[in-house]
LODO-493905 format. One line per 5 residues: for each residue x, y, z of C-alpha. Coordinates in pm, whole numbers, always signed. Each point is the difference from the previous one (the first is absolute). Layout:
N
X Y Z | ...
REM end
This chain:
407
-12 -1349 +2203 | +173 +345 -86 | -49 +184 -279 | +326 +64 -92 | +346 -203 -15
+374 +89 -40 | +118 -182 -361 | +420 -91 -115 | -62 +188 -287 | +205 -35 -380
+108 +347 -30 | +220 +142 -258 | +312 +198 +129 | -33 +331 +68 | +219 +129 -329
-238 -161 -178 | -317 +40 +133 | -76 +321 -231 | +76 -228 -299 | -214 -327 +103
-292 +204 +94 | -358 -5 -220 | -296 +108 -14 | -306 -303 +118 | -42 -242 -266
-381 +140 -19 | +54 +373 -101 | +170 -65 -323 | -36 -243 -307 | +247 -259 -150
+95 +321 -276 | +72 +263 +305 | +185 -268 +217 | +217 -88 -324 | +46 +342 -32
+129 +80 +356 | +233 -331 +26 | +174 +108 -329 | +366 -26 +73 | -52 -50 +386
+54 -373 +78 | -52 -26 +340 | -349 +200 +0 | -237 -188 +218 | -240 +11 -325
+194 -265 -135 | -165 -245 +313 | -327 +161 -3 | -87 +30 -364 | +232 -241 -120
-176 -10 -353 | +244 +246 -61 | +274 -190 -35 | -152 -221 -253 | -111 +67 -355
-269 +293 -61 | -363 -172 -75 | +87 -280 +260 | -313 -16 +227 | +103 +134 +364
-198 -367 +104 | +233 -196 -181 | +159 -270 +229 | +314 +142 -154 | -60 +327 +141
-65 -167 +347 | +309 -195 -19 | +214 +312 -93 | -117 +176 +298 | +94 -245 +184
+319 -40 -161 | +80 +428 +52 | -70 -28 +364 | +239 -311 +76 | +325 +223 -261
-96 +288 +217 | +35 -179 +319 | +292 -197 -87 | +213 +333 -112 | +180 +260 +230
-271 +244 -79 | -211 -160 +262 | +40 -84 +363 | -259 -184 +275 | -38 +155 +329
+120 -316 +261 | -271 +111 +227 | -325 +69 -11 | -63 +392 +24 | -274 +258 -60
+97 +331 -234 | -122 +334 -43 | -103 +144 -329 | -60 +320 -95 | -121 +162 -294
-7 +389 -156 | -119 +90 -268 | -18 +401 -12 | -180 +119 +356 | -71 -309 +31
+120 -231 +241 | -89 -342 +134 | +144 -218 +226 | -91 -369 +78 | +136 -307 +195
+133 -264 -276 | -42 -386 +139 | -219 -289 -77 | -367 -78 +67 | -147 -305 +63
-270 -159 -237 | -157 -154 +237 | -128 +432 +143 | -87 +44 -395 | -231 -351 -15
-128 +111 +311 | -104 +347 -95 | +245 +178 +278 | +154 +110 -312 | -281 +172 -180
-37 +31 -379 | -261 +227 -188 | +70 -52 -362 | -131 -362 -210 | +310 -147 -142
-2 -215 -362 | +76 -373 +10 | +255 +25 -270 | +216 +220 +148 | -27 -157 +339
+116 -317 -200 | +279 +224 -197 | +146 +146 +335 | -83 -365 +201 | +221 -164 -264
+303 +216 -4 | +3 -49 +408 | +34 -364 -37 | +208 +17 -258 | +231 +239 +120
-50 -113 +361 | +15 +349 +66 | -255 +267 +105 | +178 +255 -192 | -184 +286 -41
-154 +176 +356 | -383 +126 +56 | -96 +345 +151 | -208 -70 +347 | -129 +311 +176
-95 +2 +371 | -146 +260 +225 | +242 +268 +133 | +189 -82 +320 | +224 +189 +182
+159 -229 +190 | +141 -144 -343 | +71 +353 -161 | +250 +44 +254 | +160 -341 -27
+42 +72 -408 | +111 +381 +68 | +292 -183 +225 | +81 -223 -245 | +43 +253 -280
+225 +208 +209 | +286 -262 -108 | +167 -77 -284 | -204 -118 -281 | +69 -344 -196
-125 +150 -341 | -45 +378 -78 | -69 +83 -365 | -224 +212 -243 | -129 -235 -268
-57 +98 -402 | -355 +162 +72 | +149 +209 +285 | -136 -208 +302 | +228 -2 +272
+25 -343 +208 | +189 -56 +285 | +14 -329 +215 | +143 -55 +346 | +79 -329 +214
-171 -46 +332 | +254 -62 +259 | -202 -206 +210 | -313 -43 -112 | -196 -97 +308
-168 +340 +94 | -127 +26 -336 | -150 -368 +19 | -148 +88 +344 | -163 +331 -84
-156 -181 -293 | -165 -215 +179 | -231 +269 +85 | -104 +40 -371 | -349 -190 -37
-15 -2 -374 | +142 +77 -291 | -103 +145 -354 | +68 -138 -327 | +164 +397 -169
+135 -197 -323 | +62 -314 -102 | -360 -199 +59 | +155 -265 -265 | +367 -38 +153
-221 -92 +328 | -267 -226 -152 | +344 -207 -179 | +189 +22 +332 | -302 -175 +121
-82 -273 -292 | +389 -51 +2 | -19 -91 +356 | -336 -234 -38 | +235 -175 -297
+327 -49 +227 | -208 -122 +358 | -38 -323 -251 | +289 -52 -129 | +226 +118 +254
-181 -9 +377 | +196 +157 +244 | +177 -191 +278 | -7 +285 +250 | -27 +369 +47
-160 +215 -274 | +136 -109 -338 | +159 +280 -220 | -294 -32 -263 | -219 +119 +267
+85 +360 -8 | +40 +233 -239 | +177 +343 -36 | -143 +320 +57 | +56 +376 +100
-238 +138 +226 | -97 +338 +45 | -167 +268 +224 | -379 +117 -193 | +104 +358 +28
+303 -51 -175 | -113 -157 -313 | -108 +198 -306 | -237 -147 -214 | -65 +161 -394
-296 -25 -260 | -107 -301 -204 | -96 +151 -287 | -216 -194 -273 | +6 +34 -399
-265 -79 -181 | +102 -205 -348 | -329 +111 -219 | -315 +182 +46 | -306 -138 -168
-137 +381 -48 | +154 +300 -119 | +191 +228 +286 | -297 +245 +12 | -270 -291 +36
+218 -105 +277 | +48 +316 +185 | -403 +40 -55 | -95 -376 +146 | +225 +133 +307
-214 +350 -7 | -313 -179 +72 | +144 -222 +322 | +260 +210 +168 | +136 +403 -7
+269 +61 -269 | +223 +258 -28 | +136 +80 -346 | +348 +106 -151 | +166 +16 +355
+342 +173 +1 | +108 -271 +290 | +18 -341 -29 | +24 -102 +328 | -314 -135 +185
+21 +227 +299 | -195 -212 +255 | -122 -344 +89 | -343 -44 -226 | +127 +178 -265
+207 -124 -378 | +68 +167 -296 | +35 -135 -343 | +161 +66 -288 | -168 -71 -318
+34 +161 -343 | +242 +282 +68 | -147 +122 +330 | +3 -86 +388 | -351 -4 +160
-92 -13 +418 | -235 -239 +101 | -161 -43 +346 | -84 -387 +62 | -319 -29 +187
-52 -178 +318 | +4 -383 -18 | -349 -148 -8 | +199 -296 +151 | +18 -108 +417
+385 -75 +63 | +309 +201 +61 | +168 -147 -324 | -313 +123 -208 | +99 +349 +152
+374 +52 -185 | +15 +180 -299 | +101 -275 -227 | -291 -164 +106 | -247 +292 -77
+135 +27 -349 | -31 -333 -35 | -372 -11 +117 | -67 +363 -172 | +206 +30 -336
+156 -311 -58 | -295 -254 +0 | -325 +208 -89 | +196 +242 -235 | +270 -224 -180
-117 -336 +60 | +321 -126 +201 | -160 -218 +282 | +348 -191 +87 | +275 +249 +23
+193 -321 +67 | +9 -161 -362 | -160 +264 -226 | +262 +33 -254 | -160 +363 -94
+120 +145 +323 | +370 +24 +148 | +165 +172 +271 | +317 +250 +84 | +147 +51 +322
+52 +371 +114 | +358 -30 -24 | -9 +96 -399 | -230 +283 +96 | -289 +179 -186
+221 +99 -284 | +15 -397 -122 | -349 -21 +10 | -49 +250 -257 | +277 -119 -192
-159 -332 -48 | -386 +179 -158 | +212 +243 -199 | +194 -306 -155 | -310 -204 -28
+87 -276 +221 | -310 +84 +223 | -293 +174 -77 | -94 +119 +339 | +238 +65 +342
-123 +10 +316 | +219 +171 +294 | -78 -117 +344 | +22 +186 +341 | +218 -238 +211
-158 -256 +232 | +103 +90 +389 | +192 -235 +197 | -303 +30 +242 | -236 -128 -264
+239 -301 -93 | -11 -72 +432 | -377 +11 +0 | -86 -231 -307 | +301 -250 +141
-180 -34 +384 | -346 -8 -178 | +124 -364 -141 | -91 +155 -379 | +216 +55 -298
+53 +337 -221 | -33 +10 -377 | +286 -75 -197 | +294 +216 -12 | -109 +237 +288
+322 +120 +151 | +352 +78 -160 | +237 +27 +307 | +317 +166 -87 | +299 -37 +5
+38 -335 -65 | +210 -251 +168 | +326 -59 -155 | +33 -365 -71 | +353 -179 +59
+126 +123 +310 | -102 -236 +252 | -142 -355 -150 | -116 -265 +239 | +89 -345 -70
-86 -362 +125 | +189 -255 -164
REM end
């Protein structure tokens, strides 16, 4: 079975693309979504964060939220702001954030490939988040947002993609965060489809819960609506496929809400276990195996000891942090669920960590060195999972540009 399929995208008309496109659902909370969508009736946040259209305090898992999301998508599709391509197509999607540029192929991938391991995951998903996105898919009869997948570089694909980008784009705009988004429609996708037959595996970069939700929704619909012939639309879901060399991974930092000891006692506990350089001028971790800590008004550099455990996943900095600091010194044994630990995406910068501690929102900030794409692949190929919040990919895909429906 192929790993890439064209689809009949529901999409905004070009002059409305910038107004429609929104951040993905999982990088902003309800309050942020409400603020971003204020005065923007066509923002796609009304579809992926529909609680913003209900009274403040409405639980995002309330039945009314899912119903409003489906209603909003229907309203969008029936308006003059959206069209649906008459024939299945592929697209090329380029993002530019500062000097960083990444260009991927936007199409659909099969649920079966996720189920049989050809789409390789590296992160454990949370059942509650899976259930939430599954219900949105079933209520809306659509996969509203793409996932980000990656594959080993293929010169033949690069050449075909470059050829597409020589033409006039379908969309080209700069979002509020300064990231430029450019989309081309592929005229005649057969060459790209054939080139992707050389790709044996795809790796999930960003969107584990959307992948899992697509699989769960397909399982429900197989029971309710067995396909008559061919591949049912609910058996594929949208993704942007990027070559590995182009992706940018930022660090995923940690904050600890409370310390059970004084800052001095904490630093001494670390010094008994590992090398600590106090009060450094540069807060940025310089290399793999190093973290910096902010507490009590100062930054301190720490060298993480090697792991005493055996897998490639254990060698990740985030795993070594758990093994040598979070578990034995702070008593945080389950980073996924411990309320004393929180995570801050690298896009927010080290200044945000300092501010959280200075404001009293946290007692300790931990700045990480970014995980490398080679580490992600090694863990994935070994059939292992990374600790939670190991990678922060940037820039994020914009939602609302190309929607996959199956009604």
